[in-house]
FIROBA-241892 format. One record per residue (C-alpha): x, y, z; residue in three letters. Coordinates in steps of 0.001 Angstrom, whole numbers. Each point is the difference from the previous one (the first is absolute). Layout:
% residues N
<east X | north Y | up Z | type ala> $
...
//
This chain:
% residues 78
<east -34111 | north -39054 | up 72708 | type unk> $
<east 555 | north 2366 | up -2422 | type unk> $
<east 16 | north -691 | up -3846 | type unk> $
<east 1266 | north 1332 | up -3059 | type unk> $
<east -2671 | north -479 | up -2680 | type unk> $
<east -1964 | north 1328 | up -2703 | type unk> $
<east -3606 | north 1245 | up -133 | type unk> $
<east -2037 | north 834 | up -3205 | type unk> $
<east -1272 | north 2917 | up -1507 | type unk> $
<east -559 | north -222 | up -3121 | type unk> $
<east -3449 | north -434 | up -2026 | type unk> $
<east -2172 | north -2959 | up -1263 | type unk> $
<east 3134 | north -1844 | up -2091 | type unk> $
<east 2477 | north 2716 | up 550 | type unk> $
<east 1668 | north -782 | up 2985 | type unk> $
<east 2604 | north 2126 | up 1319 | type unk> $
<east 1504 | north -762 | up 3416 | type unk> $
<east 1376 | north 2253 | up 2415 | type unk> $
<east 3165 | north -1720 | up 2538 | type unk> $
<east -809 | north 819 | up 3363 | type unk> $
<east 469 | north -752 | up 3385 | type unk> $
<east -2695 | north -1372 | up 2259 | type unk> $
<east -735 | north -2162 | up 2888 | type unk> $
<east -632 | north -3747 | up -990 | type unk> $
<east -3245 | north 161 | up 1782 | type unk> $
<east -1451 | north 2581 | up -2380 | type unk> $
<east -2242 | north -755 | up -3121 | type unk> $
<east 2003 | north 380 | up -3309 | type unk> $
<east -1511 | north 3289 | up -636 | type unk> $
<east -563 | north 1207 | up 3265 | type unk> $
<east 2329 | north 2009 | up 2292 | type unk> $
<east 3761 | north 335 | up -380 | type unk> $
<east 2365 | north 1602 | up 1447 | type unk> $
<east 2273 | north 1469 | up -2341 | type unk> $
<east 191 | north 87 | up -4388 | type unk> $
<east 3597 | north -908 | up -811 | type unk> $
<east -602 | north -502 | up -3578 | type unk> $
<east -1873 | north -1017 | up -3278 | type unk> $
<east -240 | north -2952 | up -2187 | type unk> $
<east -1739 | north 275 | up -3666 | type unk> $
<east -759 | north -3423 | up -1607 | type unk> $
<east -1451 | north 1168 | up -3467 | type unk> $
<east 3334 | north 2190 | up -1097 | type unk> $
<east 2207 | north -1910 | up -2372 | type unk> $
<east 2149 | north -1043 | up 1969 | type unk> $
<east -1640 | north 84 | up 3596 | type unk> $
<east 874 | north 3660 | up 1830 | type unk> $
<east 1157 | north -132 | up 3275 | type unk> $
<east 1030 | north 2496 | up 2104 | type unk> $
<east 985 | north -155 | up 3751 | type unk> $
<east 1680 | north 2515 | up 2624 | type unk> $
<east 2971 | north -2101 | up 298 | type unk> $
<east 734 | north 1870 | up 3723 | type unk> $
<east -3522 | north -669 | up 1394 | type unk> $
<east 29 | north -3762 | up -897 | type unk> $
<east 3557 | north -237 | up 1439 | type unk> $
<east -1329 | north 1621 | up 3096 | type unk> $
<east -3202 | north -2311 | up 216 | type unk> $
<east 2025 | north -2687 | up -658 | type unk> $
<east 2277 | north 821 | up 3083 | type unk> $
<east -2703 | north 757 | up 2693 | type unk> $
<east -1141 | north -3541 | up -1306 | type unk> $
<east -2783 | north 105 | up -2914 | type unk> $
<east -620 | north -2901 | up -1793 | type unk> $
<east -160 | north -155 | up -3675 | type unk> $
<east -2517 | north -2156 | up -1869 | type unk> $
<east 1086 | north -2720 | up -2476 | type unk> $
<east -1327 | north 2200 | up -2743 | type unk> $
<east 1920 | north 3456 | up 1442 | type unk> $
<east 2915 | north -2309 | up 215 | type unk> $
<east 345 | north -355 | up -3170 | type unk> $
<east -703 | north 3731 | up -1390 | type unk> $
<east 2483 | north 830 | up 2737 | type unk> $
<east 2483 | north -1977 | up -2032 | type unk> $
<east -782 | north 1229 | up -3361 | type unk> $
<east 348 | north 3837 | up 1318 | type unk> $
<east 3507 | north -848 | up 1146 | type unk> $
<east -71 | north -872 | up 3691 | type unk> $
//
């Protein structure tokens, strides 16, 4: 199954995440299919940037967002 999930790329105690499309069996920071956005929890308020067209395309293809990504999609107005 293909999932839309977060992968961490930030430094120690400085989290920064990419929103990626990846196989559900892959490691958290392992191989992914495509980058579709970013999430920066340290900014006040936290910043979510998503390519809405790509998100819609992958969800039409059957990709399932994780629980956290669902919340981020709602925050982004999708």
